[in-house]
N, C-alpha and C positions, 0 to 999 in steps of 0.2 A: 424410328428406329424401336424394336423390341428388346428386352433384355428380358435373360434369361438367371433370373436374381431367387435367391432364397427370401423364405418370410421373412418382412420388417422385423417381426420380435424376434426372433432367431440370431438375427443380427442386432438387435440390442442388447439380448441375454448374452451374447460371446462379448460384444466389447466391456459391457460393465463387470461379467465374471472375469476377464482380462486384466482389467483395470485394478480391481480389488484381489485378485486369485484368488476367488471363495464365492461359490455359489450361493451361499448365505449370505454374505454381504448383498451381492447382486440381486438376489431375492427380496431382501430389505429394502433395496433402492427403488427397485422396480412393483414391489409391492406384490409378489407373487409368493409362491412357497419354494424352497429349493429344490423339491422336484420337480416342478414346471421349471427351472433353468436347465437344470440337469437333462430333461428332456429335450426342451428348446436346443441346446446345445449337442445333444445327439444328432436330433434331426438333422442340424446344418451339416454335423461331420457327415452323415449319410449322403447329403447332397453333394457336396464337396470330395467326397470319396478319400477324405485324407483325416488324422485325429489332428485337434487342435488344445488338446488338452491331455495331462498326464494325471491320471487319478493315484495320487500318494495313500498313503496310510492317514495322514492326519495335515495335508497340505495340497495343495493344487499347483500344479508347474505348467507354464505354456509351450507347446511344441514348435519349433524353429517355422511349421507351416501356420501358426498359429501367430507368432510373433510377427514373421512377413506380413501375414493380412492384415494386422492391427492398425499400422498408420492408416492405412488407404479406407478402413471402415469407418476409423472416430474421423477423417477428414471429410467422408460423406455426411458421417452426423452433423458437422460441424458445417456444411454447405446448406444443410435442411435447415439448420437451427436458425441460420442466418437468413435465408431466404423466408421463413416463416416470421421470424422477429423484424427484419425490415418491413415487410410489409404491414406490421402490428407498429411499430415505430412511425413509419408513416403516414397510420392513420391518427395518432394520437401525439406525433413529435415529442415525445417524452424521451430524455437524457438522463440516465441515472449516475452521478460521478462519488464515488468512496472516497473519504478524503480524512488523513489524523485529525482529530479534535483540534488540537491547537493551530493547524497550519488553516482548517477549516473555518474557525472564527477570527484568525486576525490576518489572514491575509486573503485566503481566498472570495469568502463571502462580499468583504467590504471592495470588491473589485467587479460584483456580478452584476451590477447595474450597466456597465458599459457593455458585458457580454449580453444580454437582454436588448440594450440599443441597438447591439449590432445584427444582433441573431433572433428578433423577434417569435420566429416561429419555431423555435426551439425551447421546450419547457423543461427546464433542467430540475432535476431531483437531488439534493446533497445530503447524502448520508456520511455518518462518520462514528469510528469507534476506535478502542484502542489494537484492533487487530490489524490498523492503517499502521503499526509501526513494527518493525521487526524488533524479536527480542536478541541480543547477543549473537547475533550474525544470524537469527534462523526466523522464518516467516510461515508457520506452521501451519495457521489458519486460512492465510492469504493463499498459500501454496497449494492446498487443496480444494479452496471454494470455487475456483475455476478449474478444475480439474477434469469436472465431466464438462464437454462441449457443449452440451444440450442447457448447462446451469445459466439460470439469468439472475445470479446474486445481484451482479453488478456490470454495467456494460464497460467504466471506465473506471480506473483506480489510481489515485495519487499516493505511493508508497513515499513512507520515510523509512531507508534502507540501504541493502546493498547493492540494490538492483540487478542480484543475482535469480530472477525469477525464470527457468527454463519453459519454454514452450511457449513464452508471451511475448509479446511485442512491448520493448521498454525503451523507455527516452527520456536521460535525465534532463530536470527540468531547471534543478535550483542546486547548487554546491553551497551549504551553507558556511559559515565560521561561527562560534562562540564568543562573544563578545559580553564586558561587565556594563550594566546599565544601572541606574537609579535614577531616582526622584531628583529634581534640582535642588529643591529646598533639605535634601539630604547632608550637602558638605556644609559646616558652620566653621567660623573663626576657631571656635576649639576642638573642632572634630572634621579638619580640612580632607579632602581628596585634592591633592597635589599633584601626589604621584602614586604608583603601585605600593609602596609600604605603608600607605596610609590605611591602609585596608584592614588594619591591625585594629584601628579603632571604631571598625564598624562590623555590621552584623551581615554574613553572608547568605547571600538565599540560592537554594542547591534545586536546579530540576533534575527529575527520576525518569524521565521521558523514556529513556535507553535503561533498560537494568541489565546490569551484567559489565564484564570487562572491556566491552566495547565503548563503555560512556566515557567521554572526557568531562573533566569535572574541575572543581576550583584547585587541585591540586596542581593538573598539567598546566592551566592558566598562569599560575604564579610562578612555577618551573618555567615557563615561555618570557613570563614579565622578568624573570632574574630576582625574584621576589624571596625573600627565606624570614623566618620568624614570624610568620602568618600561621595559625592554626586554620588547614584546609578544612577541615571537618566539622567545625561547629556551625553552627547556624541551623535554620529551619528545613527541611525538605518538602518537595511538592511532587505528586505524582505526575503531573502534566504541566506543558510549558504556560496556560494560561492562566493557570494558580499562580506560577511563580512570578510571572508580569505583574498579574496582579499587586501583590505584594510589594513588588518594586515599587509601581505607582504609589501604593499607598504610604512610601517613604518608610520603609519596615527593614530596609536592607539594601545591597548591591545585588543583583541578581547576575547569574552567568545563564546569557539568554540567546537565541539563535536568532544573528540578524534580518532575516527576512520577516521574524515574527514580531519585530518592535521599530519595522523601518515608521509606518506611520506615527507612532508614539517619540521617535525622534524627531522626524520631519516638523511636529506641531508642538515641541519642547516641552512634552507630558515627560519623557525621560530624557536624560541626557549619557553621553559616552565619557564615562572621565578619563579613561586612559584607551588611548588606539593602538590597543594590542588585542589581536584575535587568533585563536588556534581551529583550526580548520575541523571540522567533524568528520569522522569517517564513514556517517552514511550522507546521504543526498536525498531528495525529493524525485521521485521519477514517476512519470506519468506511463501507466500499465494496461494493456487491453487485452483481448483473444485478438488472434487473427483475421478470425469473422467478422468482425465488427469497425474493422480498421477502415476500411472504404465508404463506410457510412457518411453519407453529406453532414449530419448531425455530429458525428464523432469526428471531422475532417474539420468542422467550424470552430468546434473546439478546443481541438489540440494546437490549430494555427492561434486563436485568441490567446491560450495559456504561455505557448511561449513567447508572445509577443510581450504579452504583460511582463513575463519573467525577463525578458533582454530589455526592457524600458525601465528597470530598476535604479 
């Protein structure tokens, strides 16, 4: 079957300009000049016989015809990207997974030997950074990183956040609670940890992984435990859970930590749960992917394994 299609370069220019609503930004993305983008768009409009954009004085607006065409054009590029990427991945068996630093270090990495044993044909690449955590309900870097269907920043992501990532496949993996943990050597006869009110005699360790109004902390935990008279603001603050948990392991105080990140230390007795009171996190851990990669064998294998590990906790 033959197709009467416009040049691929013109469609690429249209998709990029429509996504950015800017010829200039489209030119930067495609490494050409704004004039070249404009010429490609004019050629495409001539080919179709309809206007795709309205050129305003200081802005660019997409027409109803352009808006109607855009989803299918993006879907087409997504399918092309999937076909090309599938060929490459089948060649080298590489699967990239991006995850929050604390989750990767304290939950994911210790379990990866089992994945490698069960799926030796998949070569995992784990990347990590602070962009993997929503900030006060917003994930600006994450939401734009995969906006381009041809992008290859990461094939899969584990995100700690709200789960509201439009246009992507999202599946909740873990919904954690915040719990108090400390070294077993922290409690002494003169400074016991028999009841929550005893925290008045101990240092409180704070995990500032989530910054902003959505971050639950010691104030919320003390309220849930029915404790008054304890200064919830005192004690050291750490920028991520890894540092906060290390401080607790070192006996520096009682940390408020996400349960999945300290399960191994609790099981081994390196940390204890002095009080069985937890508060739910407003965020959860989600597996997120572009639709173009969802059916790949390596992606399906990792998803199945990850869900199984989360359910076996």
